C-alpha positions, 0 to 999 in steps of 0.5 A: 598475525592480526586478524581483521573483523569477519564480514557477515555473509549478508554484507556480501549479498550484493557481491554474490548477486553481482557474481550471480552466485545465487546459492551463496546469496540464498545462504546469506539470506537464510542465515539472517532469517534464522536470526530474525525470521519475521523480517519482511524485507529479507523474505521478499529478497529471498523470493526475488533471489529464488526467481533470479536463480530460476526457482519459480516454484520456490519463489511462489511458495515463499511469496504465498507464505508472506502474503498469507501472514500479512493478510492474517495480521491485517496488512491487506495492502501488503498482501495485495502487492505480494499476491500480484507478484505471484500472479506475475510469476504464475498467471493461472493462480486464483490469487484474488479469491485466495486473498478475499477468503483470507480477508473474510476469515480474518474479519470474522475472526476479529468480529468473534474475538471482539464479541468475546472481549470487553470494550477494547481492553484486550484489543488495545493490548494486541494493537501494534505500537508502531504508528506507521503500522497502525496507519496501514492497518486503518487503510487496509480496513477498507478492503475488509468493508466489502462483501466477498463477491465485491472484494474479489472484483476490487482485488482483480481490478487493482494494479500495483504501480512502481515509481522511481524517486522524482517521478510525477504520479499525478498532476494538478489540474489534469483529469482524475481517474484513479485512487492510489494506496501507498504500499511503500515509499514516500510521496510529496504533495504540491499545489500551485500558488497564485504566482505559479510556484510549487508549494509543498503541502504534505508528505504521504507514506505507507498506508496513505491514500490519494485520488479518492475524490477524483475516483468518486467524482471525476473532478480534476486532480487537486494537487501534484503528487511526486515520488520522493523515494522509490514508491510502490502503490496500488491503483484502482482506475475509475473505469474498473471502479464504475464496472464494479459499482454496476454489479455492486452498488454498495462499493461506492457507498463503502468508499464514500463512507471510508473517505468521509471518515478520513476527511481531515487527512485527505489532500483536498482537506489540506488544500482547503485549510491552506486556502482558508488561511490565505483568504483576505483579512476582510473575509472575501473568498479568493477565486479558485 
């Protein structure tokens, strides 16, 4: 008798979940994690299934492990999003202080390590090869720039937002009041042309920011941002930002410096380059 190919347990995961057979679903995840223990998506799925199965403590334990590993590896944005999941499951946990301490310890460790090494040679050996990881590490470095007390307030004031593909996140011309850091997914950036058409300017993904200028200046949004895929982003609203700045004025300076270092990659810079290309040949500037 001819025997068909064996179906891996992980390939039946959706089937197990649809039947609410959580023990089998968890076993399928465990088998795959044994093969690839560093798979972030599998660990997150494991936590989600534990929550569905009613094992809240188990889910929190897994999430803590994931968040700590991401923070130690320098992926603070991912850690923030995961700690917010923990806070949803247990609002009494002091996750912001925990994360601030991890970031501070990681920063000190990197500083001491850098002092012991010669001009970046060893650091380059440790740097991830994945360009996306490099971009997220660069974005996460913003949080390491704050002093611990200010960092706790910043972390406490952020919210994790989820958007479905096709959702409009911000609209050009509307009042701007928050900054976003993309944790997962892709967004598209559009601006209106003189004839009213939507012009695609860029696509942004993991590790990209948008909304810094609106947060810092209160100016209207300079572009429309839509979710190209399902998107998770960290949002810091201006009211919270202003309250933090009253207690920690250096937070504004830190964010402004960070923005200036990224100036060539911002949405506003892309729009300005577009307008420069569209200027009449005689050099007369167009009306804005």
